[in-house]
PDB file of N, CA, C and O in Angstrom, chain B, residues numbered from 101:
ATOM      1  N   UNK B 101       2.968 -13.458 -89.657  1.00  0.00           N
ATOM      2  CA  UNK B 101       3.959 -14.367 -89.129  1.00  0.00           C
ATOM      3  C   UNK B 101       3.426 -15.794 -89.277  1.00  0.00           C
ATOM      4  O   UNK B 101       2.303 -16.098 -88.874  1.00  0.00           O
ATOM      5  N   UNK B 102       4.238 -16.644 -89.851  1.00  0.00           N
ATOM      6  CA  UNK B 102       3.844 -18.031 -90.030  1.00  0.00           C
ATOM      7  C   UNK B 102       4.359 -18.874 -88.860  1.00  0.00           C
ATOM      8  O   UNK B 102       5.163 -18.418 -88.047  1.00  0.00           O
ATOM      9  N   UNK B 103       3.881 -20.087 -88.801  1.00  0.00           N
ATOM     10  CA  UNK B 103       4.318 -21.007 -87.753  1.00  0.00           C
ATOM     11  C   UNK B 103       5.817 -21.286 -87.890  1.00  0.00           C
ATOM     12  O   UNK B 103       6.526 -21.400 -86.890  1.00  0.00           O
ATOM     13  N   UNK B 104       6.283 -21.392 -89.108  1.00  0.00           N
ATOM     14  CA  UNK B 104       7.703 -21.633 -89.344  1.00  0.00           C
ATOM     15  C   UNK B 104       8.546 -20.480 -88.795  1.00  0.00           C
ATOM     16  O   UNK B 104       9.592 -20.710 -88.187  1.00  0.00           O
ATOM     17  N   UNK B 105       8.096 -19.250 -89.007  1.00  0.00           N
ATOM     18  CA  UNK B 105       8.813 -18.094 -88.462  1.00  0.00           C
ATOM     19  C   UNK B 105       8.819 -18.125 -86.937  1.00  0.00           C
ATOM     20  O   UNK B 105       9.828 -17.823 -86.301  1.00  0.00           O
ATOM     21  N   UNK B 106       7.684 -18.494 -86.367  1.00  0.00           N
ATOM     22  CA  UNK B 106       7.605 -18.574 -84.907  1.00  0.00           C
ATOM     23  C   UNK B 106       8.574 -19.621 -84.368  1.00  0.00           C
ATOM     24  O   UNK B 106       9.310 -19.362 -83.416  1.00  0.00           O
ATOM     25  N   UNK B 107       8.572 -20.817 -84.986  1.00  0.00           N
ATOM     26  CA  UNK B 107       9.433 -21.889 -84.511  1.00  0.00           C
ATOM     27  C   UNK B 107      10.915 -21.571 -84.712  1.00  0.00           C
ATOM     28  O   UNK B 107      11.758 -22.052 -83.955  1.00  0.00           O
ATOM     29  N   UNK B 108      11.235 -20.774 -85.714  1.00  0.00           N
ATOM     30  CA  UNK B 108      12.616 -20.386 -85.984  1.00  0.00           C
ATOM     31  C   UNK B 108      13.095 -19.330 -84.986  1.00  0.00           C
ATOM     32  O   UNK B 108      14.297 -19.215 -84.746  1.00  0.00           O
ATOM     33  N   UNK B 109      12.188 -18.570 -84.408  1.00  0.00           N
ATOM     34  CA  UNK B 109      12.462 -17.566 -83.370  1.00  0.00           C
ATOM     35  C   UNK B 109      13.511 -16.544 -83.802  1.00  0.00           C
ATOM     36  O   UNK B 109      14.379 -16.162 -83.017  1.00  0.00           O
ATOM     37  N   UNK B 110      13.423 -16.114 -85.040  1.00  0.00           N
ATOM     38  CA  UNK B 110      14.333 -15.078 -85.512  1.00  0.00           C
ATOM     39  C   UNK B 110      15.795 -15.504 -85.507  1.00  0.00           C
ATOM     40  O   UNK B 110      16.685 -14.664 -85.377  1.00  0.00           O
ATOM     41  N   UNK B 111      16.045 -16.782 -85.645  1.00  0.00           N
ATOM     42  CA  UNK B 111      17.409 -17.282 -85.685  1.00  0.00           C
ATOM     43  C   UNK B 111      17.937 -17.730 -84.327  1.00  0.00           C
ATOM     44  O   UNK B 111      19.053 -18.241 -84.239  1.00  0.00           O
ATOM     45  N   UNK B 112      17.164 -17.549 -83.285  1.00  0.00           N
ATOM     46  CA  UNK B 112      17.606 -17.903 -81.941  1.00  0.00           C
ATOM     47  C   UNK B 112      16.980 -19.204 -81.425  1.00  0.00           C
ATOM     48  O   UNK B 112      17.075 -19.503 -80.235  1.00  0.00           O
ATOM     49  N   UNK B 113      16.359 -19.957 -82.285  1.00  0.00           N
ATOM     50  CA  UNK B 113      15.666 -21.169 -81.865  1.00  0.00           C
ATOM     51  C   UNK B 113      16.613 -22.169 -81.207  1.00  0.00           C
ATOM     52  O   UNK B 113      16.213 -22.879 -80.285  1.00  0.00           O
ATOM     53  N   UNK B 114      17.837 -22.232 -81.658  1.00  0.00           N
ATOM     54  CA  UNK B 114      18.809 -23.155 -81.086  1.00  0.00           C
ATOM     55  C   UNK B 114      19.134 -22.848 -79.631  1.00  0.00           C
ATOM     56  O   UNK B 114      19.599 -23.725 -78.903  1.00  0.00           O
ATOM     57  N   UNK B 115      18.898 -21.631 -79.206  1.00  0.00           N
ATOM     58  CA  UNK B 115      19.127 -21.250 -77.816  1.00  0.00           C
ATOM     59  C   UNK B 115      17.826 -21.244 -77.009  1.00  0.00           C
ATOM     60  O   UNK B 115      17.811 -21.628 -75.840  1.00  0.00           O
ATOM     61  N   UNK B 116      16.752 -20.812 -77.636  1.00  0.00           N
ATOM     62  CA  UNK B 116      15.491 -20.645 -76.912  1.00  0.00           C
ATOM     63  C   UNK B 116      14.770 -21.954 -76.632  1.00  0.00           C
ATOM     64  O   UNK B 116      14.300 -22.158 -75.513  1.00  0.00           O
ATOM     65  N   UNK B 117      14.668 -22.847 -77.607  1.00  0.00           N
ATOM     66  CA  UNK B 117      13.921 -24.079 -77.388  1.00  0.00           C
ATOM     67  C   UNK B 117      14.567 -24.969 -76.327  1.00  0.00           C
ATOM     68  O   UNK B 117      13.846 -25.538 -75.507  1.00  0.00           O
ATOM     69  N   UNK B 118      15.897 -25.116 -76.307  1.00  0.00           N
ATOM     70  CA  UNK B 118      16.485 -25.877 -75.193  1.00  0.00           C
ATOM     71  C   UNK B 118      16.245 -25.198 -73.839  1.00  0.00           C
ATOM     72  O   UNK B 118      16.042 -25.876 -72.833  1.00  0.00           O
ATOM     73  N   UNK B 119      16.269 -23.870 -73.814  1.00  0.00           N
ATOM     74  CA  UNK B 119      15.996 -23.161 -72.557  1.00  0.00           C
ATOM     75  C   UNK B 119      14.557 -23.408 -72.113  1.00  0.00           C
ATOM     76  O   UNK B 119      14.307 -23.620 -70.926  1.00  0.00           O
ATOM     77  N   UNK B 120      13.618 -23.384 -73.039  1.00  0.00           N
ATOM     78  CA  UNK B 120      12.226 -23.685 -72.703  1.00  0.00           C
ATOM     79  C   UNK B 120      12.099 -25.121 -72.207  1.00  0.00           C
ATOM     80  O   UNK B 120      11.396 -25.383 -71.231  1.00  0.00           O
ATOM     81  N   UNK B 121      12.777 -26.053 -72.876  1.00  0.00           N
ATOM     82  CA  UNK B 121      12.730 -27.455 -72.475  1.00  0.00           C
ATOM     83  C   UNK B 121      13.323 -27.669 -71.089  1.00  0.00           C
ATOM     84  O   UNK B 121      12.758 -28.407 -70.281  1.00  0.00           O
ATOM     85  N   UNK B 122      14.445 -27.037 -70.808  1.00  0.00           N
ATOM     86  CA  UNK B 122      15.070 -27.157 -69.498  1.00  0.00           C
ATOM     87  C   UNK B 122      14.174 -26.575 -68.415  1.00  0.00           C
ATOM     88  O   UNK B 122      14.046 -27.146 -67.332  1.00  0.00           O
ATOM     89  N   UNK B 123      13.560 -25.447 -68.707  1.00  0.00           N
ATOM     90  CA  UNK B 123      12.641 -24.827 -67.754  1.00  0.00           C
ATOM     91  C   UNK B 123      11.466 -25.751 -67.466  1.00  0.00           C
ATOM     92  O   UNK B 123      11.082 -25.920 -66.309  1.00  0.00           O
ATOM     93  N   UNK B 124      10.898 -26.343 -68.491  1.00  0.00           N
ATOM     94  CA  UNK B 124       9.790 -27.274 -68.317  1.00  0.00           C
ATOM     95  C   UNK B 124      10.226 -28.477 -67.483  1.00  0.00           C
ATOM     96  O   UNK B 124       9.487 -28.923 -66.605  1.00  0.00           O
ATOM     97  N   UNK B 125      11.413 -29.000 -67.750  1.00  0.00           N
ATOM     98  CA  UNK B 125      11.924 -30.133 -66.989  1.00  0.00           C
ATOM     99  C   UNK B 125      12.072 -29.777 -65.512  1.00  0.00           C
ATOM    100  O   UNK B 125      11.681 -30.562 -64.647  1.00  0.00           O
ATOM    101  N   UNK B 126      12.627 -28.614 -65.215  1.00  0.00           N
ATOM    102  CA  UNK B 126      12.827 -28.195 -63.831  1.00  0.00           C
ATOM    103  C   UNK B 126      11.477 -28.033 -63.126  1.00  0.00           C
ATOM    104  O   UNK B 126      11.330 -28.444 -61.975  1.00  0.00           O
ATOM    105  N   UNK B 127      10.513 -27.450 -63.791  1.00  0.00           N
ATOM    106  CA  UNK B 127       9.194 -27.270 -63.181  1.00  0.00           C
ATOM    107  C   UNK B 127       8.531 -28.618 -62.895  1.00  0.00           C
ATOM    108  O   UNK B 127       7.970 -28.812 -61.816  1.00  0.00           O
ATOM    109  N   UNK B 128       8.588 -29.536 -63.835  1.00  0.00           N
ATOM    110  CA  UNK B 128       7.980 -30.852 -63.641  1.00  0.00           C
ATOM    111  C   UNK B 128       8.703 -31.602 -62.529  1.00  0.00           C
ATOM    112  O   UNK B 128       8.058 -32.239 -61.696  1.00  0.00           O
ATOM    113  N   UNK B 129      10.032 -31.534 -62.503  1.00  0.00           N
ATOM    114  CA  UNK B 129      10.794 -32.199 -61.447  1.00  0.00           C
ATOM    115  C   UNK B 129      10.461 -31.605 -60.080  1.00  0.00           C
ATOM    116  O   UNK B 129      10.341 -32.338 -59.099  1.00  0.00           O
ATOM    117  N   UNK B 130      10.313 -30.298 -60.011  1.00  0.00           N
ATOM    118  CA  UNK B 130       9.979 -29.634 -58.755  1.00  0.00           C
ATOM    119  C   UNK B 130       8.626 -30.111 -58.226  1.00  0.00           C
ATOM    120  O   UNK B 130       8.494 -30.394 -57.036  1.00  0.00           O
ATOM    121  N   UNK B 131       7.642 -30.201 -59.079  1.00  0.00           N
ATOM    122  CA  UNK B 131       6.316 -30.675 -58.674  1.00  0.00           C
ATOM    123  C   UNK B 131       6.394 -32.136 -58.244  1.00  0.00           C
ATOM    124  O   UNK B 131       5.835 -32.503 -57.210  1.00  0.00           O
ATOM    125  N   UNK B 132       7.074 -32.970 -59.016  1.00  0.00           N
ATOM    126  CA  UNK B 132       7.208 -34.398 -58.685  1.00  0.00           C
ATOM    127  C   UNK B 132       7.915 -34.584 -57.349  1.00  0.00           C
ATOM    128  O   UNK B 132       7.486 -35.385 -56.520  1.00  0.00           O
ATOM    129  N   UNK B 133       8.990 -33.848 -57.145  1.00  0.00           N
ATOM    130  CA  UNK B 133       9.756 -33.964 -55.909  1.00  0.00           C
ATOM    131  C   UNK B 133       8.935 -33.523 -54.699  1.00  0.00           C
ATOM    132  O   UNK B 133       8.981 -34.168 -53.652  1.00  0.00           O
ATOM    133  N   UNK B 134       8.193 -32.442 -54.835  1.00  0.00           N
ATOM    134  CA  UNK B 134       7.366 -31.960 -53.726  1.00  0.00           C
ATOM    135  C   UNK B 134       6.272 -32.969 -53.385  1.00  0.00           C
ATOM    136  O   UNK B 134       6.002 -33.214 -52.210  1.00  0.00           O
ATOM    137  N   UNK B 135       5.646 -33.550 -54.396  1.00  0.00           N
ATOM    138  CA  UNK B 135       4.598 -34.544 -54.145  1.00  0.00           C
ATOM    139  C   UNK B 135       5.173 -35.796 -53.484  1.00  0.00           C
ATOM    140  O   UNK B 135       4.533 -36.382 -52.612  1.00  0.00           O
ATOM    141  N   UNK B 136       6.360 -36.205 -53.887  1.00  0.00           N
ATOM    142  CA  UNK B 136       7.007 -37.363 -53.293  1.00  0.00           C
ATOM    143  C   UNK B 136       7.367 -37.088 -51.833  1.00  0.00           C
ATOM    144  O   UNK B 136       7.185 -37.951 -50.974  1.00  0.00           O
ATOM    145  N   UNK B 137       7.873 -35.896 -51.554  1.00  0.00           N
ATOM    146  CA  UNK B 137       8.215 -35.532 -50.175  1.00  0.00           C
ATOM    147  C   UNK B 137       6.973 -35.476 -49.298  1.00  0.00           C
ATOM    148  O   UNK B 137       6.999 -35.914 -48.147  1.00  0.00           O
ATOM    149  N   UNK B 138       5.896 -34.942 -49.836  1.00  0.00           N
ATOM    150  CA  UNK B 138       4.648 -34.873 -49.089  1.00  0.00           C
ATOM    151  C   UNK B 138       4.131 -36.271 -48.771  1.00  0.00           C
ATOM    152  O   UNK B 138       3.689 -36.531 -47.652  1.00  0.00           O
ATOM    153  N   UNK B 139       4.185 -37.158 -49.738  1.00  0.00           N
ATOM    154  CA  UNK B 139       3.724 -38.534 -49.511  1.00  0.00           C
ATOM    155  C   UNK B 139       4.571 -39.207 -48.438  1.00  0.00           C
ATOM    156  O   UNK B 139       4.033 -39.910 -47.582  1.00  0.00           O
ATOM    157  N   UNK B 140       5.869 -39.008 -48.467  1.00  0.00           N
ATOM    158  CA  UNK B 140       6.743 -39.603 -47.458  1.00  0.00           C
ATOM    159  C   UNK B 140       6.451 -39.014 -46.078  1.00  0.00           C
ATOM    160  O   UNK B 140       6.436 -39.748 -45.090  1.00  0.00           O
ATOM    161  N   UNK B 141       6.222 -37.722 -45.996  1.00  0.00           N
ATOM    162  CA  UNK B 141       5.903 -37.093 -44.712  1.00  0.00           C
ATOM    163  C   UNK B 141       4.582 -37.624 -44.165  1.00  0.00           C
ATOM    164  O   UNK B 141       4.447 -37.829 -42.959  1.00  0.00           O
ATOM    165  N   UNK B 142       3.620 -37.846 -45.036  1.00  0.00           N
ATOM    166  CA  UNK B 142       2.339 -38.404 -44.592  1.00  0.00           C
ATOM    167  C   UNK B 142       2.502 -39.826 -44.079  1.00  0.00           C
ATOM    168  O   UNK B 142       1.900 -40.199 -43.073  1.00  0.00           O
ATOM    169  N   UNK B 143       3.326 -40.630 -44.775  1.00  0.00           N
ATOM    170  CA  UNK B 143       3.575 -42.002 -44.317  1.00  0.00           C
ATOM    171  C   UNK B 143       4.277 -42.001 -42.961  1.00  0.00           C
ATOM    172  O   UNK B 143       3.938 -42.793 -42.081  1.00  0.00           O
ATOM    173  N   UNK B 144       5.245 -41.120 -42.798  1.00  0.00           N
ATOM    174  CA  UNK B 144       5.968 -41.043 -41.528  1.00  0.00           C
ATOM    175  C   UNK B 144       5.031 -40.602 -40.403  1.00  0.00           C
ATOM    176  O   UNK B 144       5.105 -41.132 -39.295  1.00  0.00           O
ATOM    177  N   UNK B 145       4.160 -39.646 -40.675  1.00  0.00           N
ATOM    178  CA  UNK B 145       3.208 -39.193 -39.662  1.00  0.00           C
ATOM    179  C   UNK B 145       2.241 -40.305 -39.298  1.00  0.00           C
ATOM    180  O   UNK B 145       1.911 -40.480 -38.125  1.00  0.00           O
ATOM    181  N   UNK B 146       1.787 -41.056 -40.285  1.00  0.00           N
ATOM    182  CA  UNK B 146       0.876 -42.170 -40.014  1.00  0.00           C
ATOM    183  C   UNK B 146       1.568 -43.238 -39.162  1.00  0.00           C
ATOM    184  O   UNK B 146       0.946 -43.814 -38.269  1.00  0.00           O
ATOM    185  N   UNK B 147       2.849 -43.504 -39.431  1.00  0.00           N
ATOM    186  CA  UNK B 147       3.600 -44.467 -38.612  1.00  0.00           C
ATOM    187  C   UNK B 147       3.721 -43.978 -37.175  1.00  0.00           C
ATOM    188  O   UNK B 147       3.552 -44.758 -36.238  1.00  0.00           O
ATOM    189  N   UNK B 148       4.015 -42.679 -36.994  1.00  0.00           N
ATOM    190  CA  UNK B 148       4.134 -42.143 -35.641  1.00  0.00           C
ATOM    191  C   UNK B 148       2.809 -42.217 -34.900  1.00  0.00           C
ATOM    192  O   UNK B 148       2.778 -42.548 -33.715  1.00  0.00           O
ATOM    193  N   UNK B 149       1.724 -41.914 -35.582  1.00  0.00           N
ATOM    194  CA  UNK B 149       0.403 -41.988 -34.963  1.00  0.00           C
ATOM    195  C   UNK B 149       0.093 -43.432 -34.571  1.00  0.00           C
ATOM    196  O   UNK B 149      -0.409 -43.687 -33.477  1.00  0.00           O
ATOM    197  N   UNK B 150       0.391 -44.370 -35.460  1.00  0.00           N
ATOM    198  CA  UNK B 150       0.147 -45.782 -35.181  1.00  0.00           C
ATOM    199  C   UNK B 150       0.960 -46.248 -33.993  1.00  0.00           C
ATOM    200  O   UNK B 150       0.441 -46.978 -33.147  1.00  0.00           O
ATOM    201  N   UNK B 151       2.211 -45.852 -33.903  1.00  0.00           N
ATOM    202  CA  UNK B 151       3.053 -46.232 -32.771  1.00  0.00           C
ATOM    203  C   UNK B 151       2.517 -45.648 -31.483  1.00  0.00           C
ATOM    204  O   UNK B 151       2.542 -46.311 -30.446  1.00  0.00           O
ATOM    205  N   UNK B 152       2.038 -44.431 -31.528  1.00  0.00           N
ATOM    206  CA  UNK B 152       1.503 -43.770 -30.347  1.00  0.00           C
ATOM    207  C   UNK B 152       0.211 -44.463 -29.884  1.00  0.00           C
ATOM    208  O   UNK B 152      -0.019 -44.612 -28.684  1.00  0.00           O
ATOM    209  N   UNK B 153      -0.617 -44.880 -30.827  1.00  0.00           N
ATOM    210  CA  UNK B 153      -1.857 -45.576 -30.480  1.00  0.00           C
ATOM    211  C   UNK B 153      -1.549 -46.955 -29.879  1.00  0.00           C
ATOM    212  O   UNK B 153      -2.258 -47.415 -28.984  1.00  0.00           O
ATOM    213  N   UNK B 154      -0.509 -47.602 -30.366  1.00  0.00           N
ATOM    214  CA  UNK B 154      -0.164 -48.929 -29.854  1.00  0.00           C
ATOM    215  C   UNK B 154       0.399 -48.849 -28.430  1.00  0.00           C
ATOM    216  O   UNK B 154       0.280 -49.809 -27.668  1.00  0.00           O
ATOM    217  N   UNK B 155       0.995 -47.746 -28.072  1.00  0.00           N
ATOM    218  CA  UNK B 155       1.542 -47.568 -26.726  1.00  0.00           C
ATOM    219  C   UNK B 155       0.426 -47.418 -25.698  1.00  0.00           C
ATOM    220  O   UNK B 155       0.559 -47.863 -24.558  1.00  0.00           O
ATOM    221  N   UNK B 156      -0.660 -46.796 -26.102  1.00  0.00           N
ATOM    222  CA  UNK B 156      -1.741 -46.488 -25.146  1.00  0.00           C
ATOM    223  C   UNK B 156      -2.555 -47.685 -24.787  1.00  0.00           C
ATOM    224  O   UNK B 156      -3.493 -47.579 -23.998  1.00  0.00           O
TER     225      UNK B 156
END
């Protein structure tokens, strides 16, 4: 099997490569979104802690 045969995917490359690309996009977006949410939660927790310390 040559690289060209692999990339052609037995005639289904037009369906498979976009599906692989979409899957990769969803996975990367999921990781990015989770990291962004975590950073925001940490900032909010730090603000709450700071407010609590200022009250005391």
